[in-house]
C-alpha positions in Angstrom: -41.8 36.8 12.7 -41.7 36.6 8.8 -43.1 40.2 8.7 -40.4 41.2 11.4 -37.6 40.0 9.0 -39.0 41.1 5.7 -39.2 44.9 7.6 -35.9 45.2 8.7 -34.2 43.8 5.2 -36.5 46.3 3.5 -35.0 49.1 5.9 -31.7 47.8 6.2 -30.8 45.6 3.7 -29.3 43.3 6.9 -31.2 42.0 9.5 -30.1 39.8 12.3 -31.5 38.3 15.3 -30.8 36.4 18.3 -33.5 33.7 19.3 -32.9 30.3 21.0 -36.7 29.5 19.9 -35.8 29.3 16.5 -34.3 26.0 16.6 -37.1 24.3 14.7 -37.7 26.8 12.2 -34.0 26.8 10.7 -34.3 24.9 7.6 -37.6 27.3 6.7 -35.6 30.2 7.4 -33.2 29.2 5.2 -35.3 28.5 2.7 -37.7 31.8 2.4 -34.9 34.1 3.5 -31.6 32.6 2.6 -30.5 33.5 6.2 -27.4 32.6 7.6 -26.9 31.1 10.7 -23.8 31.9 13.8 -24.3 29.1 16.0 -22.9 30.7 19.1 -22.0 27.6 21.9 -20.6 27.9 25.4 -19.5 25.5 27.6 -22.9 23.8 29.3 -21.6 23.6 32.3 -21.0 27.2 32.3 -24.1 27.9 31.0 -26.2 25.6 34.0 -24.5 27.9 36.6 -25.0 31.1 34.7 -28.8 29.8 34.7 -28.9 28.9 38.4 -27.3 32.6 39.5 -29.6 34.0 37.1 -32.6 32.2 38.9 -31.8 32.7 42.3 -30.6 36.4 42.5 -32.4 38.0 39.3 -35.7 36.0 38.3 -37.0 33.3 40.3 -38.7 31.7 37.3 -36.9 29.4 35.4 -38.3 26.6 35.4 -40.9 27.4 37.8 -42.2 23.1 37.8 -39.0 22.5 39.7 -39.8 21.7 43.4 -37.0 23.7 45.2 -37.3 27.3 45.4 -33.8 27.9 45.4 -31.7 30.4 47.1 -33.6 33.1 46.0 -32.4 36.8 47.0 -35.5 39.5 48.1 -34.6 40.7 44.4 -35.9 37.7 42.5 -38.4 36.6 45.0 -40.0 40.3 43.9 -39.3 39.3 40.4 -40.9 36.0 40.2 -44.3 36.9 42.5 -45.1 40.0 39.8 -44.9 37.4 37.3 -47.9 35.1 36.7 -47.0 31.7 35.1 -49.5 31.7 32.7 -48.0 35.3 32.1 -44.0 33.6 31.8 -43.2 33.2 28.0 -39.5 32.9 28.5 -40.2 30.0 31.0 -43.1 28.6 28.6 -40.4 28.3 25.7 -38.0 26.2 27.8 -37.7 22.9 26.3 -39.2 19.7 28.2 -39.6 16.2 27.6 -42.5 15.0 26.0 -44.0 12.0 27.2 -41.8 9.2 25.8 -38.8 10.9 25.3 -35.8 10.6 27.6 -36.5 11.8 30.9 -40.1 12.3 30.9 -40.4 10.2 33.6 -37.9 11.4 35.8 -38.6 15.1 35.2 -41.3 16.0 38.6 -37.9 15.0 40.1 -35.2 17.0 38.7 -34.0 19.6 40.3 -33.1 22.5 38.4 -29.3 21.9 38.1 -30.6 19.0 36.3 -33.6 20.7 34.2 -30.8 23.2 33.1 -28.3 20.5 32.1 -31.2 19.3 30.0 -32.1 22.9 28.7 -28.4 23.2 27.3 -28.4 19.6 25.8 -31.7 20.1 24.0 -31.3 23.5 22.6 -27.7 22.8 21.6 -28.3 19.5 20.1 -31.7 20.8 18.3 -29.6 23.4 16.3 -26.9 21.2 15.7 -28.6 18.5 14.0 -30.9 21.2 12.2 -27.4 23.4 11.0 -25.7 20.3 9.7 -28.8 19.6 7.1 -27.7 23.4 5.3 -25.0 23.7 3.0 -21.9 24.3 4.7 -21.7 27.9 3.7 -24.8 28.4 5.3 -24.1 28.5 8.8 -21.1 29.3 11.1 -20.2 28.5 14.1 -17.8 30.1 17.5 -16.9 28.8 21.0 -18.4 32.0 23.1 -16.4 30.0 26.1 -12.9 31.0 24.6 -13.7 33.3 22.2 -11.3 35.5 20.7 -11.3 39.5 19.0 -10.4 37.5 15.8 -13.1 34.7 16.3 -15.3 37.9 16.3 -14.1 39.4 13.3 -14.5 35.9 11.4 -18.2 36.1 12.2 -18.3 39.4 11.1 -17.0 38.5 7.8 -19.3 35.8 7.3 -22.4 37.7 8.1 -21.2 40.6 5.7 -20.2 43.1 8.5 -18.0 45.8 7.8 -16.6 48.9 9.9 -15.8 46.4 13.4 -12.5 47.3 14.9 -10.3 44.2 16.0 -9.1 46.1 19.2 -12.8 47.5 20.5 -13.9 43.7 20.4 -10.9 42.7 21.9 -11.5 45.4 25.0 -15.4 44.4 24.9 -14.3 40.4 25.3 -12.8 41.9 28.4 -15.8 43.4 30.2 -18.6 41.5 31.5 -21.2 42.6 29.5 -24.7 41.9 31.2 -23.4 40.0 33.4 -24.9 39.8 37.7 -21.9 41.8 38.6 -23.1 44.2 35.5 -26.5 44.5 35.7 -27.3 44.9 39.0 -23.7 44.6 41.4 -24.0 41.1 41.8 -21.0 38.6 41.9 -21.1 34.7 40.5 -22.7 32.7 43.7 -23.5 29.0 42.1 -19.8 27.4 42.2 -18.1 27.2 39.2 -17.8 23.4 37.4 -14.0 23.4 38.3 -15.8 22.9 42.1 -18.6 20.3 41.5 -18.5 18.0 43.8 -18.3 14.5 41.7 -22.1 13.5 42.1 -23.1 17.1 40.6 -20.7 16.2 38.0 -21.8 12.7 37.4 -25.3 14.1 37.2 -24.2 17.0 34.4 -22.2 14.7 32.5 -25.6 12.1 32.6 -27.9 14.5 31.0 -25.9 16.1 28.5 -22.8 14.4 27.9 -22.9 13.4 24.8 -23.7 17.2 23.2 -20.8 17.6 25.3 -18.4 15.3 24.0 -20.1 16.2 20.6 -18.6 19.7 20.5 -15.2 18.7 22.0 -15.3 19.4 25.7 -13.3 16.7 27.7 -15.0 14.6 30.4 -13.2 15.1 33.3 -14.6 12.0 35.1 
């Protein structure tokens, strides 16, 4: 990682990377490279819905240990069959509770929905905790759930990036870039959180509620 960052800075002056697995190394990256961080947040309920759709309709490999395989399309079945478990670095990197930690004793019985809620909660809590230890001018946050062009321009200014046109940014924000519809023509299948039944809502807030409230999302119960 360090050599890649150094090479990028040497060649381009500015180097940026999006990687969810860097949470444990936030302080080290700041110390070594005087790094700046853009914390992109998204409503965890939307993330859970999206992860389940990507699993069911595209990859079939999100939390492979889950007892229920999911409602997999032929495409997802083929993708999962073509990627051996020990070669699946993406799924290997997803957090699991360690022995003695909350949810460890329940993990084997968790649904994929609950595992995805744990994923969002764990990753976002880790980043928020680590970033809040840095100087305030070392990081900025943006809520992807309700992002507008002004928010993107604010982040660009923070990163020292020039040449962005807010009109172009606004146009891009209205498009569903890298969505299932854009990638493979599939529509969302798992219901949005507004249509979750009380049981599903309760299961989500039981796992991710503390972090949701920390970020200002309202508990609808």
